[in-house]
Backbone bond lengths (Angstrom), bond angles and torsions (degrees), N, CA, C in turn:
res aa  C-N    CA-C-N  psi(-1)  N-CA   C-N-CA  omega(-1)  CA-C   N-CA-C  phi
1 M - - - 1.473 - - 1.530 109.49 -
2 K 1.329 115.76 135.67 1.455 121.11 -178.30 1.531 110.35 -69.67
3 D 1.352 115.53 137.11 1.457 119.81 177.21 1.522 110.19 -63.57
4 K 1.333 115.09 146.59 1.463 119.22 177.24 1.525 110.37 -74.02
5 L 1.322 114.89 154.45 1.453 120.63 174.54 1.528 107.49 -79.46
6 K 1.313 116.34 118.50 1.467 121.19 -179.10 1.532 108.37 -87.85
7 I 1.321 115.42 122.77 1.462 120.86 177.25 1.526 108.67 -116.79
8 D 1.327 115.94 116.46 1.463 121.47 173.86 1.519 108.10 -95.10
9 I 1.333 116.66 129.08 1.466 120.71 176.21 1.527 107.92 -114.71
10 V 1.325 115.02 108.67 1.466 120.26 177.72 1.530 106.77 -84.58
11 S 1.333 115.28 122.37 1.466 117.87 -165.04 1.529 110.93 -160.13
12 D 1.336 115.39 162.57 1.460 121.43 170.25 1.526 108.18 -120.97
13 V 1.327 116.70 150.55 1.472 119.34 -176.00 1.523 112.53 -72.27
14 V 1.338 117.68 -14.78 1.461 120.23 178.04 1.534 111.40 -109.37
15 C 1.329 115.80 23.26 1.468 121.77 177.53 1.525 108.48 -97.13
16 P 1.326 118.88 108.59 1.469 120.15 -175.59 1.525 113.56 -64.74
17 W 1.327 117.21 -41.40 1.464 119.26 -178.57 1.519 111.70 -69.15
18 C 1.344 117.09 -22.31 1.470 120.07 174.57 1.534 109.90 -63.53
19 T 1.314 115.57 -39.21 1.467 120.03 179.06 1.522 111.03 -67.05
20 V 1.330 115.97 -45.52 1.469 119.87 178.61 1.526 109.98 -62.09
21 G 1.333 116.14 -44.48 1.460 120.41 179.76 1.519 112.47 -61.62
22 Y 1.325 116.10 -42.81 1.468 119.32 178.84 1.524 111.08 -63.64
23 K 1.326 116.23 -41.61 1.469 119.77 179.70 1.535 110.86 -62.54
24 H 1.335 116.55 -37.34 1.468 120.06 176.33 1.528 110.29 -65.10
25 L 1.321 116.29 -44.21 1.465 121.02 178.78 1.535 110.20 -61.54
26 Q 1.313 115.67 -45.65 1.470 121.23 -179.93 1.533 110.81 -58.67
27 K 1.328 116.54 -43.18 1.476 120.81 179.74 1.527 110.28 -65.56
28 A 1.327 117.02 -39.74 1.469 120.93 178.72 1.526 110.37 -62.29
29 I 1.328 116.30 -42.93 1.469 121.49 179.32 1.529 110.31 -63.55
30 E 1.337 115.99 -43.66 1.470 120.49 179.73 1.527 111.11 -65.39
31 D 1.324 116.95 -43.43 1.470 120.50 -178.52 1.529 111.44 -62.09
32 L 1.335 116.28 -34.31 1.463 120.97 -179.97 1.531 112.04 -85.94
33 N 1.346 115.25 -6.17 1.466 121.28 179.01 1.534 112.22 56.32
34 I 1.341 115.07 47.31 1.472 119.67 -177.34 1.536 111.78 -122.24
35 E 1.321 116.23 25.57 1.477 119.30 -178.39 1.521 112.10 -53.10
36 D 1.330 116.61 -38.09 1.467 120.17 -176.36 1.532 112.82 -76.14
37 Q 1.341 116.71 -4.95 1.469 120.53 -179.78 1.528 112.88 -103.41
38 I 1.332 115.67 2.44 1.473 120.36 -171.58 1.524 111.93 -116.84
39 E 1.324 115.66 138.61 1.468 121.38 171.10 1.522 107.67 -125.92
40 I 1.328 116.03 118.53 1.474 120.80 -178.52 1.525 110.05 -104.59
41 E 1.324 115.32 134.97 1.464 120.32 173.48 1.523 108.38 -130.75
42 W 1.330 115.30 130.59 1.464 121.09 179.59 1.520 109.61 -89.19
43 Q 1.328 115.84 133.62 1.459 121.59 -178.82 1.531 109.54 -115.16
44 P 1.342 117.02 145.38 1.461 120.35 -171.79 1.525 115.14 -78.29
45 F 1.310 114.03 139.56 1.463 122.82 172.94 1.518 106.23 -149.39
46 E 1.305 117.36 130.32 1.473 120.20 177.48 1.526 109.21 -106.59
47 L 1.318 115.90 117.53 1.459 119.87 175.83 1.525 110.69 -63.82
48 N 1.322 115.88 -32.49 1.467 121.02 -177.13 1.529 110.13 -136.60
49 P 1.346 117.12 73.45 1.462 120.40 -174.56 1.523 114.59 -63.12
50 H 1.325 116.48 -21.57 1.469 119.04 -177.93 1.532 112.81 -103.30
51 M 1.327 115.71 15.41 1.462 119.39 -179.71 1.523 109.97 -64.23
52 P 1.343 118.06 125.25 1.468 120.05 -179.86 1.522 112.34 -68.63
53 E 1.321 115.11 167.92 1.466 121.38 -175.36 1.522 112.93 -57.07
54 E 1.327 116.97 -35.58 1.470 119.14 -176.92 1.529 112.70 -79.52
55 G 1.340 117.73 -7.88 1.460 120.65 -179.98 1.519 111.51 74.01
56 Q 1.336 115.62 -167.75 1.463 120.87 -179.06 1.515 109.68 -150.26
57 D 1.320 116.15 144.62 1.457 120.90 176.85 1.536 109.50 -54.20
58 L 1.324 117.09 131.58 1.465 121.74 -173.64 1.520 112.32 -60.24
59 T 1.327 117.63 -48.26 1.469 120.56 -178.67 1.517 110.90 -61.40
60 E 1.322 116.34 -44.46 1.466 121.65 178.04 1.531 110.42 -60.77
61 H 1.324 115.66 -43.16 1.464 121.25 -178.25 1.529 111.67 -63.47
62 I 1.334 116.84 -47.37 1.466 120.81 -178.67 1.523 110.64 -65.82
63 T 1.326 116.92 -36.23 1.464 120.92 177.74 1.526 109.93 -63.08
64 Q 1.329 116.33 -46.05 1.468 121.07 -179.82 1.524 112.18 -66.17
65 K 1.313 116.01 -42.88 1.473 120.79 -173.12 1.525 112.97 -77.44
66 Y 1.335 116.83 -40.48 1.465 120.05 -173.36 1.530 114.04 -118.28
67 G 1.334 116.56 -9.52 1.458 118.87 -179.08 1.518 113.87 76.82
68 S 1.335 116.99 13.50 1.466 120.56 -178.29 1.519 110.85 -73.85
69 T 1.325 116.06 140.19 1.461 120.31 175.19 1.525 109.05 -78.41
70 P 1.343 117.47 160.89 1.467 119.87 176.26 1.528 112.06 -55.83
71 E 1.336 117.28 -35.63 1.470 120.77 179.89 1.531 110.63 -66.34
72 Q 1.336 116.06 -43.28 1.473 120.24 178.28 1.533 110.56 -63.28
73 Q 1.321 114.72 -39.52 1.469 118.89 179.86 1.520 111.11 -65.14
74 K 1.323 116.03 -37.38 1.461 120.26 179.59 1.526 110.45 -61.76
75 V 1.335 116.07 -42.55 1.467 121.44 179.26 1.527 110.61 -64.36
76 S 1.345 116.54 -45.32 1.470 119.50 -177.25 1.528 111.21 -68.36
77 R 1.333 116.71 -33.23 1.470 119.04 177.67 1.522 111.13 -68.86
78 Q 1.336 116.03 -37.96 1.462 118.47 178.06 1.529 110.27 -64.75
79 R 1.334 115.36 -35.61 1.467 120.25 176.63 1.523 110.16 -60.80
80 L 1.323 115.34 -41.69 1.465 120.15 178.98 1.520 111.74 -68.59
81 V 1.316 116.46 -41.65 1.472 120.13 177.61 1.531 109.55 -57.89
82 D 1.331 116.17 -44.31 1.469 120.59 179.73 1.529 111.09 -65.82
83 A 1.332 116.32 -43.25 1.474 120.49 179.25 1.522 110.09 -63.17
84 G 1.338 116.55 -38.92 1.458 120.96 177.04 1.513 111.86 -64.06
85 N 1.321 115.99 -44.88 1.472 120.27 178.91 1.526 111.29 -58.27
86 N 1.327 115.83 -36.57 1.473 120.66 -178.73 1.522 112.77 -67.35
87 V 1.343 116.63 -22.27 1.476 119.44 -179.42 1.528 111.64 -114.69
88 G 1.335 116.52 11.32 1.461 120.59 176.33 1.512 114.30 77.16
89 F 1.347 116.29 31.30 1.465 120.06 179.53 1.524 108.92 -125.94
90 T 1.337 116.30 138.88 1.467 121.07 -178.01 1.525 111.71 -99.24
91 F 1.329 115.88 116.98 1.464 121.14 169.69 1.523 107.01 -98.18
92 D 1.313 116.38 112.27 1.464 122.12 -177.06 1.530 108.88 -108.89
93 Y 1.336 115.66 85.60 1.468 119.50 177.48 1.524 108.33 -81.41
94 F 1.326 116.02 137.32 1.468 119.25 -176.29 1.527 110.59 -142.87
95 D 1.322 116.17 157.64 1.465 121.17 178.18 1.525 108.94 -61.55
96 G 1.323 115.58 131.03 1.464 119.13 -179.83 1.520 113.81 90.23
97 M 1.330 118.03 1.05 1.472 121.33 177.75 1.529 108.38 -60.01
98 R 1.336 115.47 139.71 1.459 119.85 -176.01 1.523 111.82 -120.40
99 V 1.332 114.51 145.62 1.464 121.50 170.78 1.520 106.36 -82.33
100 V 1.342 117.15 139.75 1.471 119.43 -175.93 1.525 110.58 -129.49
101 N 1.324 115.07 165.77 1.459 121.47 176.70 1.529 109.19 -76.75
102 T 1.333 116.91 137.00 1.466 119.92 -173.86 1.531 113.69 -117.30
103 F 1.329 117.60 9.01 1.469 118.76 -175.07 1.539 111.58 -58.73
104 N 1.332 117.08 -45.34 1.468 119.54 -178.91 1.531 111.96 -61.89
105 A 1.310 115.94 -35.27 1.475 119.44 177.17 1.522 110.15 -61.61
106 H 1.328 116.87 -38.59 1.468 120.26 179.36 1.535 111.44 -68.64
107 V 1.319 116.82 -35.09 1.472 119.94 175.97 1.531 109.42 -60.91
108 L 1.320 116.55 -42.67 1.461 120.61 -178.94 1.537 111.55 -70.86
109 L 1.315 117.26 -32.81 1.465 119.65 176.53 1.526 110.89 -66.61
110 E 1.307 116.32 -35.42 1.469 120.24 176.00 1.534 109.72 -65.49
111 Y 1.328 116.21 -41.13 1.464 121.42 177.08 1.538 110.51 -61.37
112 A 1.328 116.01 -43.31 1.472 121.12 -176.07 1.521 112.55 -65.35
113 K 1.328 116.93 -22.49 1.471 121.14 -175.83 1.528 111.92 -57.91
114 Q 1.337 116.12 -41.95 1.472 119.33 -175.78 1.527 112.95 -66.25
115 F 1.330 116.92 -16.48 1.466 121.21 -179.74 1.532 112.61 -105.58
116 G 1.342 115.78 6.51 1.464 119.35 -178.78 1.520 112.91 68.24
117 K 1.347 116.42 27.25 1.471 119.97 -174.33 1.536 112.13 -115.83
118 Q 1.344 116.32 12.94 1.463 118.86 -175.13 1.519 113.12 -59.74
119 T 1.321 116.04 -51.22 1.460 119.46 -176.79 1.528 110.75 -63.20
120 E 1.310 115.39 -41.12 1.468 119.97 179.91 1.532 111.05 -61.44
121 L 1.331 116.31 -44.74 1.467 119.77 -179.65 1.522 110.79 -69.89
122 K 1.327 117.19 -39.32 1.462 120.89 178.31 1.514 110.73 -57.33
123 M 1.330 116.97 -47.42 1.457 119.98 -178.64 1.525 112.09 -71.20
124 R 1.325 117.03 -31.04 1.469 120.02 177.25 1.527 110.19 -65.78
125 L 1.336 116.65 -43.45 1.463 121.06 -179.95 1.522 111.02 -68.28
126 T 1.321 116.24 -42.13 1.463 120.99 179.26 1.530 110.58 -63.02
127 T 1.318 115.88 -41.86 1.468 120.65 177.94 1.522 110.67 -65.15
128 A 1.333 116.41 -41.67 1.476 119.88 178.64 1.522 110.56 -58.32
129 F 1.328 116.47 -43.09 1.466 120.50 -176.66 1.529 112.05 -73.15
130 F 1.320 116.72 -51.18 1.468 119.87 -171.87 1.525 114.43 -86.66
131 S 1.332 117.61 -28.43 1.467 119.53 -173.73 1.526 113.30 -107.12
132 E 1.345 116.90 -22.02 1.466 120.23 -172.36 1.527 113.69 -118.92
133 R 1.338 116.11 6.60 1.473 121.39 176.13 1.529 112.97 59.12
134 K 1.325 116.52 38.19 1.466 120.21 -178.25 1.525 111.31 -107.14
135 D 1.325 115.24 149.50 1.461 122.94 -179.39 1.525 108.69 -91.10
136 V 1.344 116.08 105.18 1.464 120.14 -174.66 1.534 113.13 -80.14
137 S 1.330 116.46 11.68 1.470 118.91 170.33 1.535 110.28 -95.61
138 K 1.331 116.73 -11.51 1.467 121.36 -176.75 1.528 111.45 -84.40
139 E 1.329 115.52 137.69 1.463 119.91 -174.81 1.523 112.67 -63.73
140 D 1.335 117.55 -35.34 1.461 118.53 -178.74 1.535 111.31 -68.34
141 V 1.327 116.66 -33.79 1.469 120.81 177.19 1.527 109.88 -70.23
142 L 1.330 116.36 -42.37 1.467 120.90 177.74 1.529 110.55 -62.49
143 K 1.316 115.78 -41.86 1.468 120.41 -179.93 1.525 111.02 -61.19
144 Q 1.330 116.32 -45.09 1.462 119.71 -178.84 1.532 110.96 -64.41
145 A 1.335 116.02 -38.31 1.462 120.06 178.63 1.526 110.71 -62.91
146 L 1.314 116.45 -41.94 1.478 121.16 177.74 1.532 110.57 -61.25
147 L 1.318 115.59 -45.53 1.464 120.02 179.81 1.529 110.96 -64.05
148 D 1.332 115.79 -39.08 1.467 120.38 -177.95 1.528 112.29 -61.42
149 V 1.340 116.57 -30.67 1.473 118.81 -178.70 1.531 111.80 -100.69
150 G 1.335 116.12 8.35 1.462 119.85 173.39 1.516 115.62 81.40
151 L 1.332 117.09 26.88 1.460 120.52 177.44 1.528 110.77 -99.49
152 N 1.331 116.00 159.09 1.460 122.59 177.76 1.527 108.27 -75.69
153 A 1.329 116.67 99.98 1.465 121.27 -172.92 1.523 112.18 -63.24
154 E 1.316 116.57 -40.57 1.465 120.08 -178.25 1.530 110.90 -63.26
155 E 1.318 116.08 -46.86 1.463 120.97 179.56 1.533 110.99 -64.19
156 A 1.327 115.61 -42.10 1.463 120.35 -179.20 1.527 111.50 -65.72
157 L 1.321 117.59 -46.24 1.461 121.02 -177.48 1.533 111.82 -65.62
158 A 1.335 116.65 -26.64 1.467 120.08 176.32 1.531 110.52 -62.36
159 K 1.337 116.80 -26.40 1.467 120.99 179.31 1.528 112.06 -65.03
160 L 1.329 115.94 -24.49 1.469 119.41 -179.08 1.522 111.87 -65.80
161 K 1.337 116.18 -21.29 1.464 120.39 178.97 1.534 111.44 -106.41
162 D 1.319 116.21 7.74 1.462 122.48 -177.61 1.533 109.00 -94.38
163 D 1.324 116.68 114.25 1.472 120.60 -176.98 1.527 111.99 -59.45
164 D 1.329 117.00 -39.15 1.470 120.21 -179.64 1.524 111.25 -63.68
165 A 1.331 115.93 -42.06 1.468 120.35 -179.96 1.529 110.57 -64.95
166 R 1.310 116.94 -40.68 1.464 121.32 -179.77 1.534 110.75 -69.25
167 F 1.324 115.72 -38.40 1.462 119.74 178.77 1.527 110.45 -65.27
168 E 1.325 116.80 -37.63 1.468 120.99 -179.45 1.524 110.84 -60.62
169 V 1.325 116.63 -40.22 1.464 120.05 178.24 1.527 110.23 -66.48
170 Q 1.329 116.41 -43.86 1.469 120.13 178.27 1.527 110.39 -60.83
171 R 1.327 116.14 -40.98 1.460 121.03 -179.09 1.535 110.49 -64.50
172 N 1.316 116.11 -43.86 1.461 120.24 178.58 1.527 111.55 -64.33
173 K 1.325 116.02 -42.26 1.464 120.46 177.28 1.523 110.51 -57.17
174 Q 1.324 115.38 -47.40 1.464 121.56 -178.16 1.522 111.46 -64.40
175 Y 1.332 116.30 -37.65 1.463 121.16 179.96 1.535 110.39 -57.17
176 W 1.320 116.11 -49.24 1.463 119.54 -177.14 1.522 111.60 -71.97
177 Q 1.321 117.05 -34.32 1.469 119.53 175.86 1.524 110.43 -64.22
178 N 1.331 115.96 -39.32 1.468 120.07 179.05 1.524 112.09 -64.96
179 L 1.337 115.92 -25.29 1.464 120.24 177.19 1.534 111.98 -82.58
180 G 1.339 115.05 -3.32 1.461 118.65 176.40 1.511 115.99 102.47
181 V 1.339 117.29 7.64 1.468 119.48 178.77 1.532 108.93 -73.41
182 R 1.323 115.35 117.62 1.464 120.80 -178.73 1.521 112.47 -122.57
183 S 1.326 116.80 -11.47 1.468 119.70 179.94 1.519 109.02 -142.85
184 V 1.317 115.14 155.99 1.457 119.90 -177.63 1.529 109.92 -130.85
185 P 1.357 116.19 152.20 1.457 125.50 3.78 1.531 112.49 -76.09
186 T 1.318 115.88 145.81 1.458 121.81 166.40 1.525 105.86 -117.50
187 V 1.329 116.11 122.19 1.466 121.50 -176.16 1.530 107.74 -110.83
188 V 1.335 115.60 121.56 1.466 121.38 -172.69 1.532 109.37 -115.47
189 F 1.321 116.27 127.75 1.458 122.39 -176.48 1.527 110.02 -104.52
190 N 1.331 115.89 114.58 1.468 122.18 179.02 1.528 113.23 51.82
191 R 1.320 116.20 28.24 1.473 122.34 -179.29 1.529 112.04 56.84
192 K 1.345 115.61 25.62 1.470 120.42 -177.13 1.520 112.84 -119.46
193 E 1.318 116.19 -34.58 1.460 120.82 -175.60 1.520 108.15 -137.82
194 A 1.339 116.07 141.73 1.465 119.16 -177.96 1.519 110.83 -138.11
195 V 1.339 115.09 148.07 1.461 121.00 171.84 1.525 107.78 -130.84
196 T 1.323 115.94 150.12 1.459 120.00 177.83 1.522 109.47 -115.48
197 G 1.329 114.09 155.58 1.457 119.40 177.91 1.520 112.77 86.72
198 A 1.328 115.06 169.87 1.471 121.25 -179.85 1.520 108.96 -81.74
199 Q 1.330 115.65 79.67 1.464 120.98 -176.44 1.538 110.93 -64.51
200 P 1.323 116.52 151.47 1.473 119.84 176.92 1.535 111.34 -63.84
201 I 1.304 116.03 158.16 1.470 122.02 -179.36 1.524 110.91 -55.09
202 E 1.329 117.43 -42.45 1.467 121.19 -176.66 1.522 112.17 -64.36
203 V 1.315 116.82 -33.55 1.474 120.20 177.51 1.529 109.32 -65.38
204 F 1.329 115.97 -45.69 1.464 119.49 178.14 1.534 111.12 -62.66
205 K 1.318 116.75 -39.88 1.467 120.00 179.18 1.527 110.80 -59.66
206 S 1.312 115.26 -44.82 1.462 120.41 -178.94 1.530 111.46 -59.93
207 I 1.329 116.67 -44.11 1.468 120.36 179.82 1.525 110.52 -68.67
208 L 1.320 116.68 -42.90 1.469 120.78 -179.91 1.530 111.38 -60.40
209 K 1.322 116.53 -41.22 1.471 120.14 178.91 1.526 110.46 -62.21
210 E 1.315 115.17 -39.76 1.469 121.37 -179.63 1.531 111.17 -57.45
211 F 1.335 115.78 -36.45 1.461 120.15 -176.33 1.531 114.05 -93.60
212 T 1.321 117.32 -22.35 1.472 118.40 -172.00 1.523 114.53 -111.20
213 Q 1.331 117.57 -17.67 1.463 118.97 -178.04 1.528 110.37 -97.70
214 P 1.330 117.14 142.34 1.466 120.41 -179.02 1.528 111.04 -59.61
215 K 1.308 115.36 139.28 1.459 120.19 178.45 1.546 109.46 -74.42
216 A 1.319 114.96 138.99 1.473 119.50 177.47 1.525 109.55 -68.52
217 I 1.300 116.03 136.50 1.472 120.62 -179.76 1.539 108.25 -88.01
218 K 1.331 114.35 123.85 1.468 118.59 -179.23 1.522 109.88 -77.27
219 A 1.325 114.56 139.96 1.478 119.88 -179.74 1.522 109.75 -72.54
């Protein structure tokens, strides 16, 4: 049996372009009808690793981090809303929206991996944050997300206080940073080829074909 194509997606649950990029990748996989040939694993990246527990106002945060004016931010958010609409995802930006710490979410995504529920939980958390105005750093929101995807919430939440589980996430984060990952999404194919950003569907198709279709034999 042919080995599956391993795709690592380095991402954060509050990264909007990660969602758009994943949706493009998903569509490319579906169009090529190769779902059974693909194995996806989500890898941790924190856009704001030092974000305090109370979070920060989104507009204030983007202004501080990138120097963007409120007008520039409005334009870029509309771009995201449109990109989301094109892939069937709702980005609901609102006054008072806050950036939050996502480390605990990454601990739970690592837990979900052993049950084959990583992608499901990732999208549930992303939807909670961007579409449902929920704070994905809060334990009650995390608990509901776990329940929604059919995971043992009590067992999973215990991992948040488990030093080994927390260290594993830090170790994974460091691994990808050491490889040079500085922006997300970064999509890595069989640990051989990588692309960054929300690439168009056709770009993903081209790479997927390279890895999944038999090579032509030269005469």
